[in-house]
N, CA, C, O and the ligand as a Tripos MOL2 file, in Angstrom:
@<TRIPOS>MOLECULE
protein
  257   255    65     0     0
PROTEIN
NO_CHARGES

@<TRIPOS>ATOM
      1 N          97.3550   98.6580  116.1960 N.3       1 MET1
      2 CA         96.3130   99.2810  115.4000 C.3       1 MET1
      3 C          94.9920   99.3780  115.8770 C.2       1 MET1
      4 O          94.4800   98.5110  116.5850 O.2       1 MET1
      5 N          94.2850  100.6600  115.4220 N.am      2 PHE2
      6 CA         93.2570  100.9530  116.1520 C.3       2 PHE2
      7 C          92.1460  100.4570  115.4110 C.2       2 PHE2
      8 O          92.0850  100.5750  114.1870 O.2       2 PHE2
      9 N          91.0540   99.7760  116.2610 N.am      3 GLU3
     10 CA         89.9710   99.1070  115.6720 C.3       3 GLU3
     11 C          89.1370   99.8250  115.1990 C.2       3 GLU3
     12 O          88.3760   99.2190  114.4450 O.2       3 GLU3
     13 N          88.8490  101.3410  115.3610 N.am      4 ILE4
     14 CA         88.0860  102.2630  114.7080 C.3       4 ILE4
     15 C          88.4220  102.5380  113.2780 C.2       4 ILE4
     16 O          87.5770  103.0550  112.5480 O.2       4 ILE4
     17 N          89.6110  102.2220  112.8390 N.am      5 VAL5
     18 CA         89.9430  102.6900  111.5260 C.3       5 VAL5
     19 C          89.1620  101.7150  110.5920 C.2       5 VAL5
     20 O          89.0680  100.5000  110.7690 O.2       5 VAL5
     21 N          88.6130  102.4380  109.5640 N.am      6 GLY6
     22 CA         87.7730  101.5040  108.6670 C.3       6 GLY6
     23 C          86.3540  101.4290  108.9460 C.2       6 GLY6
     24 O          85.5330  101.3590  108.0310 O.2       6 GLY6
     25 N          85.9640  101.4430  110.4220 N.am      7 ARG7
     26 CA         84.6310  101.5450  110.8120 C.3       7 ARG7
     27 C          83.9080  102.8170  111.1670 C.2       7 ARG7
     28 O          82.6790  102.8590  111.2150 O.2       7 ARG7
     29 N          84.6330  103.7940  111.4000 N.am      8 LEU8
     30 CA         84.1850  105.3970  111.5020 C.3       8 LEU8
     31 C          83.9980  106.0160  110.3500 C.2       8 LEU8
     32 O          84.8730  106.3070  109.5340 O.2       8 LEU8
     33 N          82.7900  106.2320  110.2730 N.am      9 CYS9
     34 CA         82.2800  107.0460  108.7080 C.3       9 CYS9
     35 C          82.2050  108.3910  109.0640 C.2       9 CYS9
     36 O          81.8590  108.7790  110.1800 O.2       9 CYS9
     37 N          82.5620  109.1950  108.0210 N.am     10 CYS10
     38 CA         82.1750  110.4890  108.1050 C.3      10 CYS10
     39 C          80.8830  110.8240  107.8180 C.2      10 CYS10
     40 O          80.3980  110.2210  106.8600 O.2      10 CYS10
     41 N          80.1480  111.6640  108.4110 N.am     11 PRO11
     42 CA         78.5420  111.9930  108.3460 C.3      11 PRO11
     43 C          78.1700  112.5360  107.1180 C.2      11 PRO11
     44 O          77.1220  112.2310  106.5510 O.2      11 PRO11
     45 N          78.9980  113.3390  106.6800 N.am     12 LEU12
     46 CA         78.8380  113.9700  105.5360 C.3      12 LEU12
     47 C          78.9550  113.1690  104.2270 C.2      12 LEU12
     48 O          78.1900  113.4870  103.3170 O.2      12 LEU12
     49 N          79.8200  112.1740  104.0350 N.am     13 CYS13
     50 CA         79.9660  111.4630  102.7880 C.3      13 CYS13
     51 C          79.7230  110.1260  103.0810 C.2      13 CYS13
     52 O          79.5910  109.4300  102.0750 O.2      13 CYS13
     53 N          79.6110  109.4890  104.2640 N.am     14 SER14
     54 CA         79.3580  108.0660  104.7250 C.3      14 SER14
     55 C          80.5400  107.3800  104.3460 C.2      14 SER14
     56 O          80.4330  106.2000  104.6790 O.2      14 SER14
     57 N          81.2860  107.5440  103.9640 N.am     15 ASN15
     58 CA         82.6730  106.6860  103.8790 C.3      15 ASN15
     59 C          83.5010  106.5540  104.8630 C.2      15 ASN15
     60 O          83.7420  107.6080  105.4510 O.2      15 ASN15
     61 N          84.0720  105.5330  105.2850 N.am     16 PRO16
     62 CA         85.0740  105.2600  106.2260 C.3      16 PRO16
     63 C          86.2480  106.3700  106.1850 C.2      16 PRO16
     64 O          86.9040  106.5950  105.1690 O.2      16 PRO16
     65 N          86.3940  106.9060  107.1790 N.am     17 VAL17
     66 CA         87.8120  107.8370  107.3240 C.3      17 VAL17
     67 C          89.1110  107.0010  107.4680 C.2      17 VAL17
     68 O          89.3310  106.1600  108.3390 O.2      17 VAL17
     69 N          89.8850  107.3610  106.5140 N.am     18 GLN18
     70 CA         91.3080  106.7860  106.4090 C.3      18 GLN18
     71 C          92.2550  107.5120  107.3130 C.2      18 GLN18
     72 O          92.0230  108.6780  107.6320 O.2      18 GLN18
     73 N          93.3880  106.8250  107.7690 N.am     19 PRO19
     74 CA         94.1920  107.3360  108.8430 C.3      19 PRO19
     75 C          95.0180  108.7820  108.2770 C.2      19 PRO19
     76 O          95.4110  109.7060  108.9880 O.2      19 PRO19
     77 N          95.1300  108.6720  106.9340 N.am     20 ASP20
     78 CA         95.8320  109.7190  106.2110 C.3      20 ASP20
     79 C          95.1100  110.9690  105.7920 C.2      20 ASP20
     80 O          95.5980  112.0510  105.4630 O.2      20 ASP20
     81 N          93.9210  110.6260  105.8660 N.am     21 GLU21
     82 CA         92.9250  112.0720  105.5030 C.3      21 GLU21
     83 C          92.6950  112.9850  106.3460 C.2      21 GLU21
     84 O          92.5960  112.8160  107.5610 O.2      21 GLU21
     85 N          92.5990  113.9730  105.7780 N.am     22 LYS22
     86 CA         92.4650  115.1510  106.7750 C.3      22 LYS22
     87 C          91.3050  115.4170  107.1480 C.2      22 LYS22
     88 O          90.4100  115.4340  106.3030 O.2      22 LYS22
     89 N          91.0080  115.7060  108.5810 N.am     23 VAL23
     90 CA         89.7960  115.5900  108.9810 C.3      23 VAL23
     91 C          89.6580  116.9080  109.9900 C.2      23 VAL23
     92 O          90.6900  117.3980  110.4490 O.2      23 VAL23
     93 N          88.4380  117.4320  110.3030 N.am     24 PHE24
     94 CA         87.9930  118.2370  111.4440 C.3      24 PHE24
     95 C          87.4700  117.4200  112.4730 C.2      24 PHE24
     96 O          86.7920  116.4360  112.1770 O.2      24 PHE24
     97 N          87.7170  117.7300  113.7000 N.am     25 LEU25
     98 CA         87.0810  117.1470  115.0270 C.3      25 LEU25
     99 C          85.9590  118.2610  115.3750 C.2      25 LEU25
    100 O          86.3920  119.4140  115.3890 O.2      25 LEU25
    101 N          84.7620  118.1160  115.6220 N.am     26 ASP26
    102 CA         84.1130  119.0610  116.1870 C.3      26 ASP26
    103 C          83.7870  119.0270  117.6790 C.2      26 ASP26
    104 O          84.2740  118.1160  118.3480 O.2      26 ASP26
    105 N          83.1510  119.7720  118.1510 N.am     27 ILE27
    106 CA         83.1210  119.8680  119.7140 C.3      27 ILE27
    107 C          82.2270  118.7230  120.1860 C.2      27 ILE27
    108 O          81.9290  118.8650  121.3720 O.2      27 ILE27
    109 N          81.8340  117.8980  119.7570 N.am     28 ILE28
    110 CA         80.9580  116.7840  120.1930 C.3      28 ILE28
    111 C          81.7830  115.5250  119.4400 C.2      28 ILE28
    112 O          81.2220  114.4620  119.1760 O.2      28 ILE28
    113 N          82.9640  115.7540  119.1820 N.am     29 ASN29
    114 CA         83.8450  114.5750  118.5030 C.3      29 ASN29
    115 C          83.3500  113.7860  117.5180 C.2      29 ASN29
    116 O          83.3240  112.5560  117.5640 O.2      29 ASN29
    117 N          82.9230  114.5210  116.5490 N.am     30 THR30
    118 CA         82.3870  113.8720  115.2470 C.3      30 THR30
    119 C          83.6460  114.2350  114.3990 C.2      30 THR30
    120 O          84.3020  115.2700  114.5260 O.2      30 THR30
    121 N          83.8880  113.1990  113.4930 N.am     31 VAL31
    122 CA         85.3150  113.1230  112.7230 C.3      31 VAL31
    123 C          84.5580  113.5280  111.3300 C.2      31 VAL31
    124 O          83.5760  112.8820  110.9650 O.2      31 VAL31
    125 N          85.0100  114.5170  110.6470 N.am     32 ILE32
    126 CA         84.4850  115.0080  109.3090 C.3      32 ILE32
    127 C          85.5710  115.3230  108.3050 C.2      32 ILE32
    128 O          86.3560  116.2440  108.5330 O.2      32 ILE32
    129 N          85.6440  114.6530  107.2890 N.am     33 HIS33
    130 CA         86.5030  114.7900  106.1970 C.3      33 HIS33
    131 C          86.5290  116.2830  106.0630 C.2      33 HIS33
    132 O          85.4800  116.9100  106.2170 O.2      33 HIS33
    133 N          87.8850  117.0220  105.7300 N.am     34 GLN34
    134 CA         87.8300  118.4470  105.5640 C.3      34 GLN34
    135 C          87.2570  118.7430  104.1840 C.2      34 GLN34
    136 O          86.4700  119.6750  104.0160 O.2      34 GLN34
    137 N          87.6510  117.9560  103.2120 N.am     35 LYS35
    138 CA         87.3260  118.2010  101.7080 C.3      35 LYS35
    139 C          85.4490  118.4120  101.6580 C.2      35 LYS35
    140 O          84.8710  119.1750  100.8850 O.2      35 LYS35
    141 N          84.8410  117.6050  102.5930 N.am     36 TYR36
    142 CA         83.4010  117.6170  102.4710 C.3      36 TYR36
    143 C          82.9230  118.9190  103.3720 C.2      36 TYR36
    144 O          81.9590  119.6110  103.0460 O.2      36 TYR36
    145 N          83.5140  119.0950  104.2400 N.am     37 TYR37
    146 CA         83.0150  120.2570  105.4060 C.3      37 TYR37
    147 C          82.6220  121.5810  104.7410 C.2      37 TYR37
    148 O          81.7380  122.2940  105.2150 O.2      37 TYR37
    149 N          83.2640  121.8710  103.6970 N.am     38 TYR38
    150 CA         82.9200  123.0380  103.3160 C.3      38 TYR38
    151 C          82.0380  123.2250  101.9550 C.2      38 TYR38
    152 O          81.4660  124.2230  101.5170 O.2      38 TYR38
    153 N          82.1290  122.0280  101.4980 N.am     39 LYS39
    154 CA         80.9090  121.7890  100.4150 C.3      39 LYS39
    155 C          79.7520  121.4170  100.8580 C.2      39 LYS39
    156 O          78.8710  121.7400  100.0620 O.2      39 LYS39
    157 N          79.2960  120.7920  101.9300 N.am     40 SER40
    158 CA         78.1120  120.4430  102.5260 C.3      40 SER40
    159 C          77.3450  121.6200  102.9480 C.2      40 SER40
    160 O          77.9260  122.4970  103.5880 O.2      40 SER40
    161 N          76.1650  121.7280  102.6720 N.am     41 PRO41
    162 CA         75.2290  122.8480  103.0010 C.3      41 PRO41
    163 C          74.7070  122.6650  104.4360 C.2      41 PRO41
    164 O          74.2590  123.5870  105.1190 O.2      41 PRO41
    165 N          74.8070  121.4100  104.8150 N.am     42 ARG42
    166 CA         74.3520  121.0640  106.2100 C.3      42 ARG42
    167 C          74.9860  121.9410  107.2670 C.2      42 ARG42
    168 O          76.1130  122.3840  107.0460 O.2      42 ARG42
    169 N          74.3460  122.2370  108.4240 N.am     43 ARG43
    170 CA         74.6450  123.0430  109.3290 C.3      43 ARG43
    171 C          75.8010  122.2800  110.2560 C.2      43 ARG43
    172 O          75.7130  121.0670  110.4490 O.2      43 ARG43
    173 N          76.8540  123.0410  110.7970 N.am     44 LYS44
    174 CA         78.0090  122.2300  111.4180 C.3      44 LYS44
    175 C          78.2670  122.9170  112.7300 C.2      44 LYS44
    176 O          78.0170  124.1130  112.8790 O.2      44 LYS44
    177 N          78.7310  122.2140  113.6130 N.am     45 LEU45
    178 CA         79.1350  122.4690  114.7840 C.3      45 LEU45
    179 C          80.4030  123.0120  114.5420 C.2      45 LEU45
    180 O          81.0220  122.8070  113.4980 O.2      45 LEU45
    181 N          80.8950  123.8390  115.6640 N.am     46 PRO46
    182 CA         82.4620  124.5240  115.6810 C.3      46 PRO46
    183 C          83.1340  123.4100  115.8080 C.2      46 PRO46
    184 O          82.7490  122.3680  116.3380 O.2      46 PRO46
    185 N          84.6940  123.7610  115.0480 N.am     47 ILE47
    186 CA         85.4550  122.8250  114.9650 C.3      47 ILE47
    187 C          86.4680  122.8450  116.2170 C.2      47 ILE47
    188 O          86.8050  123.9450  116.6550 O.2      47 ILE47
    189 N          86.9020  121.8220  116.7320 N.am     48 LYS48
    190 CA         88.0210  122.2210  117.9550 C.3      48 LYS48
    191 C          89.2060  121.6120  117.6290 C.2      48 LYS48
    192 O          90.2030  121.8620  118.3070 O.2      48 LYS48
    193 N          89.2790  120.6120  116.4060 N.am     49 ASP49
    194 CA         90.9090  120.3570  116.0600 C.3      49 ASP49
    195 C          90.6780  119.8130  114.7230 C.2      49 ASP49
    196 O          89.5970  119.3170  114.4050 O.2      49 ASP49
    197 N          91.8050  119.9080  113.8370 N.am     50 GLU50
    198 CA         91.8910  119.4050  112.6300 C.3      50 GLU50
    199 C          93.4410  118.9370  112.3510 C.2      50 GLU50
    200 O          94.4390  119.2720  112.9900 O.2      50 GLU50
    201 N          93.3680  118.1920  111.3760 N.am     51 GLY51
    202 CA         94.5720  117.4860  110.9020 C.3      51 GLY51
    203 C          94.2680  115.9910  110.4600 C.2      51 GLY51
    204 O          93.1250  115.5540  110.3240 O.2      51 GLY51
    205 N          95.5560  115.1800  110.2280 N.am     52 PRO52
    206 CA         95.2540  113.8910  109.6910 C.3      52 PRO52
    207 C          94.4850  112.8030  110.6430 C.2      52 PRO52
    208 O          95.0460  112.5820  111.7160 O.2      52 PRO52
    209 N          93.5320  112.2490  110.4370 N.am     53 PHE53
    210 CA         92.8830  111.2290  111.2050 C.3      53 PHE53
    211 C          93.8620  110.6530  112.1480 C.2      53 PHE53
    212 O          93.5480  110.5620  113.3350 O.2      53 PHE53
    213 N          94.9780  110.2690  111.7500 N.am     54 GLN54
    214 CA         95.7170  109.5320  112.5330 C.3      54 GLN54
    215 C          96.2070  110.3980  113.6590 C.2      54 GLN54
    216 O          96.5890  109.9150  114.7250 O.2      54 GLN54
    217 N          96.1900  111.7240  113.3950 N.am     55 LYS55
    218 CA         96.8870  112.4380  114.7610 C.3      55 LYS55
    219 C          95.8850  112.5000  115.7190 C.2      55 LYS55
    220 O          96.2310  112.5690  116.8980 O.2      55 LYS55
    221 N          94.4370  112.4850  115.3660 N.am     56 MET56
    222 CA         93.3530  112.4890  116.0780 C.3      56 MET56
    223 C          93.3150  111.2100  117.0720 C.2      56 MET56
    224 O          92.9810  111.1910  118.2570 O.2      56 MET56
    225 N          93.7560  110.1450  116.2440 N.am     57 LEU57
    226 CA         93.7790  108.7420  117.0500 C.3      57 LEU57
    227 C          94.8010  108.4490  118.1040 C.2      57 LEU57
    228 O          94.8040  107.6110  119.0050 O.2      57 LEU57
    229 N          95.6770  109.3730  117.7470 N.am     58 LEU58
    230 CA         96.9840  109.4430  118.7790 C.3      58 LEU58
    231 C          96.7890  110.4280  119.9890 C.2      58 LEU58
    232 O          97.2740  110.2800  121.1110 O.2      58 LEU58
    233 N          95.9410  111.5250  119.5320 N.am     59 LYS59
    234 CA         95.8520  112.5320  120.3280 C.3      59 LYS59
    235 C          94.6880  112.3740  121.5860 C.2      59 LYS59
    236 O          94.8150  112.8210  122.7260 O.2      59 LYS59
    237 N          93.4940  111.5900  121.0300 N.am     60 TYR60
    238 CA         92.4500  111.6080  121.7910 C.3      60 TYR60
    239 C          92.2040  110.3640  122.1800 C.2      60 TYR60
    240 O          92.1110  109.5610  121.2520 O.2      60 TYR60
    241 N          92.0360  109.8470  123.5020 N.am     61 LEU61
    242 CA         92.0150  108.6150  123.8360 C.3      61 LEU61
    243 C          90.8810  107.9270  123.7730 C.2      61 LEU61
    244 O          90.8290  106.7010  123.8620 O.2      61 LEU61
    245 N          89.8910  108.6900  123.6120 N.am     62 PHE62
    246 CA         88.3730  108.2010  123.3840 C.3      62 PHE62
    247 C          88.2350  107.1940  122.1780 C.2      62 PHE62
    248 O          87.4460  106.2490  122.1620 O.2      62 PHE62
    249 N          89.1690  107.5510  121.1090 N.am     63 PHE63
    250 CA         89.2250  106.5700  119.9630 C.3      63 PHE63
    251 C          89.5940  105.0780  120.2250 C.2      63 PHE63
    252 O          89.1610  104.1390  119.5580 O.2      63 PHE63
    253 N          90.3890  104.9870  121.2070 N.am     64 GLN64
    254 CA         90.9190  103.5960  121.5910 C.3      64 GLN64
    255 C          89.7990  102.6630  122.1300 C.2      64 GLN64
    256 O          90.0690  101.5140  122.4800 O.2      64 GLN64
    257 ZN         83.6130  112.2790  104.2230 Zn       65 ZN65
@<TRIPOS>BOND
     1     1     2 1
     2     2     3 1
     3     3     4 2
     4     3     5 am
     5     5     6 1
     6     6     7 1
     7     7     8 2
     8     7     9 am
     9     9    10 1
    10    10    11 1
    11    11    12 2
    12    11    13 am
    13    13    14 1
    14    14    15 1
    15    15    16 2
    16    15    17 am
    17    17    18 1
    18    18    19 1
    19    19    20 2
    20    19    21 am
    21    21    22 1
    22    22    23 1
    23    23    24 2
    24    23    25 am
    25    25    26 1
    26    26    27 1
    27    27    28 2
    28    27    29 am
    29    29    30 1
    30    30    31 1
    31    31    32 2
    32    31    33 am
    33    33    34 1
    34    34    35 1
    35    35    36 2
    36    35    37 am
    37    37    38 1
    38    38    39 1
    39    39    40 2
    40    39    41 am
    41    41    42 1
    42    42    43 1
    43    43    44 2
    44    43    45 am
    45    45    46 1
    46    46    47 1
    47    47    48 2
    48    47    49 am
    49    49    50 1
    50    50    51 1
    51    51    52 2
    52    51    53 am
    53    53    54 1
    54    54    55 1
    55    55    56 2
    56    55    57 am
    57    57    58 1
    58    58    59 1
    59    59    60 2
    60    59    61 am
    61    61    62 1
    62    62    63 1
    63    63    64 2
    64    63    65 am
    65    65    66 1
    66    66    67 1
    67    67    68 2
    68    67    69 am
    69    69    70 1
    70    70    71 1
    71    71    72 2
    72    71    73 am
    73    73    74 1
    74    74    75 1
    75    75    76 2
    76    75    77 am
    77    77    78 1
    78    78    79 1
    79    79    80 2
    80    79    81 am
    81    81    82 1
    82    82    83 1
    83    83    84 2
    84    83    85 am
    85    85    86 1
    86    86    87 1
    87    87    88 2
    88    87    89 am
    89    89    90 1
    90    90    91 1
    91    91    92 2
    92    91    93 am
    93    93    94 1
    94    94    95 1
    95    95    96 2
    96    95    97 am
    97    97    98 1
    98    98    99 1
    99    99   100 2
   100    99   101 am
   101   101   102 1
   102   102   103 1
   103   103   104 2
   104   103   105 am
   105   105   106 1
   106   106   107 1
   107   107   108 2
   108   107   109 am
   109   109   110 1
   110   110   111 1
   111   111   112 2
   112   111   113 am
   113   113   114 1
   114   114   115 1
   115   115   116 2
   116   115   117 am
   117   117   118 1
   118   118   119 1
   119   119   120 2
   120   119   121 am
   121   121   122 1
   122   122   123 1
   123   123   124 2
   124   123   125 am
   125   125   126 1
   126   126   127 1
   127   127   128 2
   128   127   129 am
   129   129   130 1
   130   130   131 1
   131   131   132 2
   132   131   133 am
   133   133   134 1
   134   134   135 1
   135   135   136 2
   136   135   137 am
   137   137   138 1
   138   138   139 1
   139   139   140 2
   140   139   141 am
   141   141   142 1
   142   142   143 1
   143   143   144 2
   144   143   145 am
   145   145   146 1
   146   146   147 1
   147   147   148 2
   148   147   149 am
   149   149   150 1
   150   150   151 1
   151   151   152 2
   152   151   153 am
   153   153   154 1
   154   154   155 1
   155   155   156 2
   156   155   157 am
   157   157   158 1
   158   158   159 1
   159   159   160 2
   160   159   161 am
   161   161   162 1
   162   162   163 1
   163   163   164 2
   164   163   165 am
   165   165   166 1
   166   166   167 1
   167   167   168 2
   168   167   169 am
   169   169   170 1
   170   170   171 1
   171   171   172 2
   172   171   173 am
   173   173   174 1
   174   174   175 1
   175   175   176 2
   176   175   177 am
   177   177   178 1
   178   178   179 1
   179   179   180 2
   180   179   181 am
   181   181   182 1
   182   182   183 1
   183   183   184 2
   184   183   185 am
   185   185   186 1
   186   186   187 1
   187   187   188 2
   188   187   189 am
   189   189   190 1
   190   190   191 1
   191   191   192 2
   192   191   193 am
   193   193   194 1
   194   194   195 1
   195   195   196 2
   196   195   197 am
   197   197   198 1
   198   198   199 1
   199   199   200 2
   200   199   201 am
   201   201   202 1
   202   202   203 1
   203   203   204 2
   204   203   205 am
   205   205   206 1
   206   206   207 1
   207   207   208 2
   208   207   209 am
   209   209   210 1
   210   210   211 1
   211   211   212 2
   212   211   213 am
   213   213   214 1
   214   214   215 1
   215   215   216 2
   216   215   217 am
   217   217   218 1
   218   218   219 1
   219   219   220 2
   220   219   221 am
   221   221   222 1
   222   222   223 1
   223   223   224 2
   224   223   225 am
   225   225   226 1
   226   226   227 1
   227   227   228 2
   228   227   229 am
   229   229   230 1
   230   230   231 1
   231   231   232 2
   232   231   233 am
   233   233   234 1
   234   234   235 1
   235   235   236 2
   236   235   237 am
   237   237   238 1
   238   238   239 1
   239   239   240 2
   240   239   241 am
   241   241   242 1
   242   242   243 1
   243   243   244 2
   244   243   245 am
   245   245   246 1
   246   246   247 1
   247   247   248 2
   248   247   249 am
   249   249   250 1
   250   250   251 1
   251   251   252 2
   252   251   253 am
   253   253   254 1
   254   254   255 1
   255   255   256 2
@<TRIPOS>SUBSTRUCTURE
     1 MET1         2 RESIDUE 1 A MET
     2 PHE2         6 RESIDUE 1 A PHE
     3 GLU3        10 RESIDUE 1 A GLU
     4 ILE4        14 RESIDUE 1 A ILE
     5 VAL5        18 RESIDUE 1 A VAL
     6 GLY6        22 RESIDUE 1 A GLY
     7 ARG7        26 RESIDUE 1 A ARG
     8 LEU8        30 RESIDUE 1 A LEU
     9 CYS9        34 RESIDUE 1 A CYS
    10 CYS10       38 RESIDUE 1 A CYS
    11 PRO11       42 RESIDUE 1 A PRO
    12 LEU12       46 RESIDUE 1 A LEU
    13 CYS13       50 RESIDUE 1 A CYS
    14 SER14       54 RESIDUE 1 A SER
    15 ASN15       58 RESIDUE 1 A ASN
    16 PRO16       62 RESIDUE 1 A PRO
    17 VAL17       66 RESIDUE 1 A VAL
    18 GLN18       70 RESIDUE 1 A GLN
    19 PRO19       74 RESIDUE 1 A PRO
    20 ASP20       78 RESIDUE 1 A ASP
    21 GLU21       82 RESIDUE 1 A GLU
    22 LYS22       86 RESIDUE 1 A LYS
    23 VAL23       90 RESIDUE 1 A VAL
    24 PHE24       94 RESIDUE 1 A PHE
    25 LEU25       98 RESIDUE 1 A LEU
    26 ASP26      102 RESIDUE 1 A ASP
    27 ILE27      106 RESIDUE 1 A ILE
    28 ILE28      110 RESIDUE 1 A ILE
    29 ASN29      114 RESIDUE 1 A ASN
    30 THR30      118 RESIDUE 1 A THR
    31 VAL31      122 RESIDUE 1 A VAL
    32 ILE32      126 RESIDUE 1 A ILE
    33 HIS33      130 RESIDUE 1 A HIS
    34 GLN34      134 RESIDUE 1 A GLN
    35 LYS35      138 RESIDUE 1 A LYS
    36 TYR36      142 RESIDUE 1 A TYR
    37 TYR37      146 RESIDUE 1 A TYR
    38 TYR38      150 RESIDUE 1 A TYR
    39 LYS39      154 RESIDUE 1 A LYS
    40 SER40      158 RESIDUE 1 A SER
    41 PRO41      162 RESIDUE 1 A PRO
    42 ARG42      166 RESIDUE 1 A ARG
    43 ARG43      170 RESIDUE 1 A ARG
    44 LYS44      174 RESIDUE 1 A LYS
    45 LEU45      178 RESIDUE 1 A LEU
    46 PRO46      182 RESIDUE 1 A PRO
    47 ILE47      186 RESIDUE 1 A ILE
    48 LYS48      190 RESIDUE 1 A LYS
    49 ASP49      194 RESIDUE 1 A ASP
    50 GLU50      198 RESIDUE 1 A GLU
    51 GLY51      202 RESIDUE 1 A GLY
    52 PRO52      206 RESIDUE 1 A PRO
    53 PHE53      210 RESIDUE 1 A PHE
    54 GLN54      214 RESIDUE 1 A GLN
    55 LYS55      218 RESIDUE 1 A LYS
    56 MET56      222 RESIDUE 1 A MET
    57 LEU57      226 RESIDUE 1 A LEU
    58 LEU58      230 RESIDUE 1 A LEU
    59 LYS59      234 RESIDUE 1 A LYS
    60 TYR60      238 RESIDUE 1 A TYR
    61 LEU61      242 RESIDUE 1 A LEU
    62 PHE62      246 RESIDUE 1 A PHE
    63 PHE63      250 RESIDUE 1 A PHE
    64 GLN64      254 RESIDUE 1 A GLN
    65 ZN65       257 GROUP 0 **** ****
């Protein structure tokens, strides 16, 4: 199990990101819920990947 699960919070809604939730990963490796990304009026960085958080955990070693 990844220790980061339940501790990593989305900057837009401040809730922990769950493994089965769809997220965007931006160019500075911020994990953001997809559902809030478009709603938020905040300026955002370009996205480099998208998909379930679980996929990011497995794909990017910096989460481990
Ligand atoms: Zn969120």
